[in-house]
N, C-alpha and C positions, 0 to 999 in steps of 0.2 A: 353349775347348776343355779348358783347365787345370779349370775349375769343373765341367765334366762328368766329366773322370775321376775327381776328387775324390769327386763323387757315387756314381759307378758303384764305385769302390772301396769306400766306405763300404758300400754296399749289397751288395756280395758278401762282406765281412768281416761284417757282420751276420747274412749267411744262414748263412754256415760255421759262425758260433758258436752256430745254433741248430740245427744238424743233425748237428754232430760227434756221431757213434755212440762209446759210453764215456765220455763226457764227465760226471761227478760234480758238476760246479759247479752245476748246476740242481736237484741232490738235495739232501736232508736228511739227513745223515748222524747215525746215534745211535752215541754214543762212551761208551765204558765206561773206566773205570781198566785198566790193563793187567794187573794182577793178576786181575781179574775171571774168573771160569769162564764166562761167557756168550759164545757166538760166533754164534749164531743164535736170534732171538727171533719168538715169533710175533706178529702185529699185536694179538690179543688180551690177550696176556701183555703186552704192550709198554704198551696203554693201561691196563692194571691196574698197571703200575709207574708209570708217570706221575701217574696219579690217585691213588696211594698206597693203592690196595686190595690190593696186593699188594705187601709193602716187604722183602722178601728174595729174592736170587737163590737157584736150585735148591741153591746149595752152602751155605745159609744167611747169607750175605754180607748185612748191611743196605744196603740201596740208597740213597743220597743224591742226589736229583734236584736238579737246577740247569736254570734256563731263561734263556732271553735275555730282554731288556727290552724292554716293551711298546712296539708300533709296530714293531719290527723285521721283516723279511719271514721270516726263520727262526721266530720265536714265533708268527707268522701261520700258517705252514705246519703249524708242529707242532701249533697247535689245531685247525687242520682235519685233519690227517692222522692224528696220534695220539687226540689227546682228542676228536675231534668235536664241538667248543664253541665257541662264541664267546667272546670276553674275558670278557662279562659270566658268561656261565655258568660259565666256568673260576673267576672271582672269586666267585661262589656256592658251587660245589662246595664251594672250600677253605674258605670261611667256615663252613658247615654243617659241614664234616669236622672243623674246629678246635672247634666250638661243641661237637658232640657226643664230641670225645675220639679220635677216628679217628686224626687227626695234631695233632701240635705246633703246626705253621705251614705255611702254602703255600711250596713249593719257593723256593729263593732265586734271583733275577733277576740276571743280570750283563748287562754293557752292549756285549760283543763276544765273538767267535768265540774271540779269544787267552785271555781271561778265562774262559771255558769250559773251554778245553783245560787250561789251568793249574790250575783247581778238579778238576778230573777226573784229572788226571795226579797231582796231590798227594792226592786223598781216595780212601782205601779203600772201596770199594762207589760211587764217584762215576758218574753217568750223566746226559748231557745230550744236545745236537744242535747240530750245526754244520753249513755248506754241505758238501757234498761235498771240494769243492776246497781246504777249510782243514783238513782231516784231515792229519796227520803222524802219525810214529811215537812221538810222545810219549803218545798214547790209541790205544785199540783201537776200531776200527769194527764194530759187529755188522752181521749180516746180518738182514734183516727177511723173514721167510717164505721163506726160504732164497737172496734176492736181495740183493747188495750195491750200494750207491750206483755209479752209471754202467751197470749193467746192465739191460737192452732192459724187464723187467718191473718193475723197482723202483717201488713206487709212493708213496715220499714224496718228493713234487714239491715245489719252491720257487713 
């Protein structure tokens, strides 16, 4: 009987976690330095920023991109949702961009959401991504195509 109760409790807990409305934990939040004038960005511009095809925000601030380490769920979601590339295509993109002089180097990769938040908070023009549930007031979370993490039509999912 105790075993059945635990299984039922676990199943209910898992189901509740997957259907809770407004939960940004399963979303990829785009974060910028709090001084950044960006509040809402189109998917198209977001891809340009992260690919370093567009290096400045509309107010002229030079953007400094930061990624999470290879193999992290957040990085995989960014590659799929922002870059529309595989890890291999991402590497090739930045090797070519570095070779042609379009960029000096690929974005810096950091090991955790805490490291990304710290970098973005301390870097003028810093832009990166974390899980929506990891966002706090040390950084500003951008809307993408008018939607914020946790909203029904937000497209950047983990």
